[in-house]
C-alpha positions in Angstrom: -0.1 0.0 -0.1 1.5 3.3 -1.1 0.8 6.8 0.1 1.0 9.7 -2.4 3.2 12.3 -0.8 3.6 15.1 -3.4 3.2 15.7 -7.1 6.7 16.1 -8.9 7.5 19.4 -10.5 11.0 18.4 -11.4 11.3 21.1 -14.0 10.5 24.0 -11.8 9.6 27.0 -13.9 8.2 30.3 -13.7 6.5 30.6 -16.8 6.2 28.1 -20.0 9.2 29.6 -21.8 11.7 29.3 -18.9 14.4 26.5 -18.9 13.6 23.6 -16.8 16.1 21.9 -14.6 16.1 18.2 -13.7 16.1 16.9 -10.1 16.5 13.5 -8.9 14.0 11.2 -7.1 16.0 11.6 -3.8 16.4 15.2 -3.9 12.5 15.7 -4.6 11.5 13.5 -1.7 13.8 15.3 0.7 12.5 18.5 -0.5 8.9 17.5 -0.4 9.1 15.7 2.9 11.6 17.6 5.2 10.2 15.9 8.2 11.5 12.6 7.1 15.1 11.5 8.1 17.5 11.5 5.3 18.8 8.1 6.5 15.0 6.7 6.1 14.6 8.1 2.7 17.8 6.6 1.5 16.9 3.3 3.1 13.4 3.4 1.1 15.2 3.7 -2.1 17.8 1.1 -1.3 15.0 -1.5 -0.3 13.3 -0.4 -3.6 10.2 0.8 -1.8 9.8 4.0 -3.6 7.4 4.2 -6.8 7.0 6.7 -9.4 3.7 7.5 -11.5 4.6 8.9 -14.8 2.3 11.6 -16.2 2.1 10.0 -19.6 -1.3 8.3 -19.9 -4.6 9.7 -18.8 -7.3 7.6 -17.2 -11.0 7.8 -16.7 -12.7 7.9 -13.5 -14.0 4.4 -13.6 -10.6 2.7 -14.1 -8.4 5.3 -12.3 -7.2 3.2 -9.7 -6.5 0.2 -12.1 -4.5 2.7 -14.3 -2.5 4.1 -11.4 -1.4 0.6 -10.1 -0.3 -0.2 -13.6 1.7 2.9 -14.0 3.5 2.7 -10.6 7.1 1.6 -11.0 10.0 1.4 -8.8 12.2 4.5 -9.0 15.9 4.8 -8.0 17.3 7.6 -6.0 19.3 9.0 -8.9 16.6 8.8 -11.5 15.7 12.2 -13.1 11.9 13.3 -12.5 9.7 14.6 -15.3 7.2 17.3 -14.9 4.0 16.0 -13.7 5.3 12.7 -12.1 4.3 11.6 -8.8 6.4 9.8 -6.0 4.9 7.2 -3.8 6.2 6.1 -0.5 5.0 3.4 1.8 2.1 4.6 4.1 4.2 3.3 7.0 6.3 6.3 6.9 3.6 8.3 8.7 4.2 6.0 11.7 8.0 6.6 11.8 9.2 8.2 15.0 10.9 11.3 13.6 13.0 11.5 16.9 15.0 8.1 16.3 16.3 6.6 19.4 20.0 6.5 19.7 21.9 3.1 19.0 23.2 2.5 22.6 26.4 0.6 23.2 27.9 -0.5 26.5 31.5 0.3 27.2 33.0 -2.9 25.7 31.0 -2.5 22.4 32.0 1.4 22.2 35.7 0.4 22.9 35.6 -2.0 20.2 34.1 0.4 17.6 36.8 2.9 18.5 39.5 0.3 18.1 38.5 0.0 14.3 39.6 3.7 13.8 42.7 3.9 11.4 42.7 7.7 11.0 40.8 10.8 11.7 41.3 14.4 11.2 38.8 17.3 11.3 37.4 16.2 7.9 37.3 12.5 7.8 37.3 9.4 9.9 38.6 6.0 8.5 37.7 2.7 10.0 38.9 -0.9 9.2 35.5 -2.5 8.7 35.4 -6.2 10.3 34.0 -9.0 8.1 30.5 -9.7 8.9 29.4 -6.2 10.0 26.8 -4.5 7.7 27.7 -0.9 6.7 24.1 0.3 6.4 20.9 -0.8 8.1 18.0 -2.8 6.3 15.8 -5.8 6.7 16.8 -8.0 9.4 19.8 -6.0 10.3 19.9 -4.9 14.1 23.1 -2.8 14.1 25.1 -1.4 11.4 28.3 0.4 11.3 27.0 3.7 10.2 24.6 3.8 13.2 27.4 2.6 15.6 29.6 5.3 14.1 26.8 8.0 14.9 26.9 6.6 18.6 30.7 6.0 19.2 32.7 7.9 16.7 31.1 11.4 16.9 33.9 12.5 19.5 33.4 16.1 20.1 31.5 16.9 16.9 27.8 17.9 16.7 27.4 16.1 13.5 27.6 12.3 13.0 30.0 10.6 10.6 28.4 10.1 7.2 29.0 7.3 4.7 30.4 8.3 1.2 30.9 4.7 -0.1 30.3 1.1 0.9 31.8 -2.4 1.4 29.9 -5.7 1.2 28.8 -7.1 4.6 31.2 -10.0 4.3 34.2 -8.2 3.0 36.6 -6.1 5.2 38.9 -3.1 5.0 39.1 0.6 4.6 35.9 2.6 5.0 35.8 6.4 4.7 33.1 8.7 6.4 33.0 12.3 6.4 32.8 14.0 9.6 30.8 17.1 8.5 28.2 17.7 5.7 30.9 19.8 3.7 33.6 17.2 3.9 31.1 14.4 3.0 29.9 16.3 0.0 33.7 16.7 -1.1 34.3 12.8 -0.5 30.9 12.1 -2.5 32.2 14.0 -5.5 35.7 12.2 -5.4 34.1 8.6 -5.4 31.4 9.8 -7.9 33.8 11.3 -10.3 36.0 8.2 -9.9 33.3 6.1 -11.0 31.7 8.1 -13.8 35.0 9.4 -15.1 37.1 5.9 -15.1 36.1 5.0 -18.6 38.0 7.9 -20.1 40.6 7.9 -17.6 42.1 4.4 -17.9 45.8 5.3 -18.9 46.1 8.2 -16.4 48.8 7.4 -14.2 47.9 10.2 -11.6 44.6 9.4 -9.8 43.2 11.4 -7.0 41.5 8.2 -5.7 43.2 4.7 -5.7 41.7 1.7 -4.0 43.7 -1.7 -3.6 42.1 -4.8 -2.5 43.6 -8.1 -1.6 41.8 -11.3 -2.7 42.5 -15.0 -2.4 41.1 -16.8 -5.4 40.6 -20.4 -6.6 42.8 -21.0 -9.4 45.1 -18.6 -11.3 44.4 -16.1 -14.2 46.0 -16.9 -17.5 47.9 -13.5 -17.5 49.7 -12.1 -14.4 48.1 -8.7 -14.8 45.6 -6.9 -16.8 42.6 -4.6 -17.1 39.1 -5.9 -17.1 36.6 -3.8 -18.9 33.0 -5.4 -19.0 29.5 -4.0 -18.5 27.6 -5.4 -15.6 23.9 -5.6 -15.0 21.4 -7.0 -12.3 19.4 -10.1 -12.9 16.5 -11.4 -10.9 16.6 -15.1 -9.7 14.8 -17.5 -7.7 11.4 -16.4 -8.7 12.1 -12.8 -7.9 13.4 -13.7 -4.3 17.0 -12.5 -5.0 19.0 -11.0 -7.6 22.6 -11.3 -8.6 25.1 -9.2 -10.8 26.4 -10.6 -14.0 28.1 -9.7 -17.4 25.8 -8.2 -19.7 26.5 -9.1 -23.5 24.5 -6.3 -24.9 26.4 -3.1 -24.0 23.6 -1.0 -25.4 21.3 -2.3 -22.5 20.2 0.7 -20.6 20.5 -1.2 -17.3 24.1 -2.1 -18.0 26.8 -0.2 -16.1 30.6 -0.3 -17.4 32.9 -1.6 -14.8 36.7 -1.4 -14.8 39.2 -3.4 -12.7 42.9 -3.6 -12.8 44.3 -6.7 -11.5 47.8 -8.1 -10.8 49.0 -11.5 -9.3 50.6 -11.1 -5.9 51.6 -14.8 -5.4 50.5 -18.1 -6.6 50.6 -21.3 -4.7 51.0 -25.1 -5.7 47.8 -25.7 -3.8 45.7 -24.1 -6.4 45.3 -20.7 -4.8 46.5 -17.2 -6.0 46.6 -13.9 -4.2 45.4 -11.0 -6.3 45.7 -7.3 -5.9 42.5 -5.8 -7.3 42.2 -2.0 -8.2 38.6 -1.0 -9.1 38.4 2.1 -11.3 34.6 2.1 -10.8 32.4 1.3 -8.1 29.7 -1.0 -9.1 27.9 -3.5 -6.9 30.0 -6.8 -6.5 32.1 -5.6 -9.2 35.2 -7.4 -7.9 33.4 -10.6 -7.1 31.9 -10.8 -10.7 35.0 -9.9 -12.4 37.1 -12.6 -10.5 34.5 -15.3 -11.0 33.1 -14.7 -14.4 35.9 -12.9 -16.4 39.2 -14.4 -14.8 37.6 -17.7 -14.1 39.0 -17.4 -10.5 36.3 -17.0 -7.9 37.1 -15.5 -4.5 37.5 -17.8 -1.7 34.4 -17.9 0.3 32.3 -16.4 -2.4 29.5 -18.9 -2.8 27.2 -16.4 -4.5 29.5 -16.4 -7.6 31.7 -19.3 -7.1 29.7 -22.0 -5.6 30.8 -24.8 -8.3 34.5 -24.1 -7.5 33.8 -24.5 -3.9 32.3 -28.0 -4.4 35.6 -29.3 -5.6 37.7 -27.2 -3.1 39.7 -29.3 -0.5 40.7 -27.4 2.6 44.2 -27.4 3.9 44.3 -28.6 7.5 47.1 -27.0 9.3 46.5 -27.3 13.1 50.1 -27.3 14.1 50.5 -23.9 12.6 51.2 -21.3 15.1 48.8 -18.3 15.5 50.1 -15.0 15.3 50.3 -12.6 18.4 47.0 -10.9 17.6 45.2 -14.0 17.4 46.6 -15.3 20.7 45.5 -12.2 22.4 42.0 -12.2 21.0 41.5 -16.0 21.2 38.9 -17.0 23.9 37.6 -13.5 23.9 33.9 -12.7 23.1 33.9 -10.1 20.3 30.9 -7.7 20.6 28.0 -7.8 18.1 28.5 -11.6 17.6 31.4 -11.1 15.2 33.6 -14.0 14.6 37.1 -12.7 13.5 39.2 -15.8 13.7 37.5 -18.7 11.9 37.2 -18.9 8.1 40.5 -19.5 6.9 41.4 -22.1 4.1 42.4 -24.6 6.8 38.7 -25.0 7.4 35.9 -26.6 5.8 33.9 -23.4 5.3 36.1 -20.4 4.4 34.8 -17.0 4.7 35.0 -14.5 1.9 38.7 -13.4 1.2 38.3 -9.8 0.0 39.8 -6.9 1.9 40.3 -3.3 1.0 44.0 -3.0 2.1 45.0 0.3 0.9 43.4 3.4 -0.3 45.0 6.7 -1.5 42.8 9.7 -1.5 43.3 13.6 -1.3 43.9 15.3 2.2 40.3 16.6 2.3 40.8 18.4 5.5 43.6 20.5 4.0 41.9 20.8 0.8 39.0 22.5 2.7 41.3 24.8 4.5 42.9 25.9 1.1 39.5 26.4 -0.6 38.6 29.1 1.8 41.4 31.1 0.3 41.2 30.2 -3.3 38.0 29.3 -5.3 40.2 28.0 -8.1 41.8 25.3 -5.8 41.6 21.8 -7.3 41.8 18.6 -5.3 44.7 17.3 -7.4 46.7 20.2 -5.9 46.6 18.8 -2.4 48.9 16.1 -0.9 47.5 12.6 -0.5 46.7 10.4 2.3 47.8 6.8 2.3 45.7 4.6 4.4 46.5 0.9 5.0 44.3 -1.6 6.8 45.9 -5.1 8.3 44.4 -8.2 7.1 41.5 -9.9 9.3 42.9 -12.9 11.2 41.4 -15.6 9.1 42.9 -14.1 5.9 46.3 -13.7 7.7 46.1 -17.2 8.6 45.5 -18.2 5.0 48.3 -16.2 4.0 50.7 -17.8 6.5 49.4 -21.2 5.4 50.3 -20.4 1.7 
């Protein structure tokens, strides 16, 4: 059941001859419904619960309701609106408590979240996201990293940290958040420019944003390094119960998104495993996982969604005598908050976890850039020095590295 909130006037004009300017569905909902928290609106779009009625077909009074139901289609946050369109939100938003209660943490949980911090300055805060912790809330998710950061990582700021990019729930590594609305906007532009400008910037050696992932894959690529450039798209499977990302053969498909990834072999093993360094030049959903599984033919260890066939033939390597690292010895036997398991899941076990970790990121010093922008309007991010961020491997991936 959907509730009509407002008629879209995306091309706002004062008269018929004036030039219209487009607006996205997300911006329009935020403008029309200022009482709704931004996080809730973003979640509604993310869960595909927002509908649009296009103003293209008329209907009679008799069949108006039927016509309306037929014309309602899901709309994404970034889709442009047309004059006369209407946005529909779930009627349950009227029951939403606008003063959302804080996500309370005890001292142990708060200390654990703060222990994830790799770097912070006046503009950004960077954490080493643990595997198994979702970045954002959703159906069935009780606590997410963005909510925990709002509770535990605000420090002396009145504003809460804001997400500017995402990591899969089962992956780990560097996650950057903006500490203010201004710094978050700058970071958003960096990640967005990286994604949409990558296709025309493949040969550019100087990049304002670089991400390097480490992945342990099953098998070995034919070439030790290369560039993967294939369009990706989403397909619905299991009678509409789930979806997955796959390679789209028809590049003219409007739903296809071009995806670029540089890869390089770090080390191969005689046991049939290979460590890869993956550098995504775009930021598509499941990009690295699909590129490894469907393009290179080497699915990532622990990725049953895209590499379940390879895992059926996989034999684990039992190494019970291998000494654990000092960090593992310290944490062994301790209960990790939020029900996280940071130890088990290496290739020595029957059910390995996803071996995908954002190990390094190079990005502009946003804090310094914002200071310089106050004195010069022509200042560009390429002129500021870069921050080099490095996140250590999670324990189970380190153990797999030691075994191989």
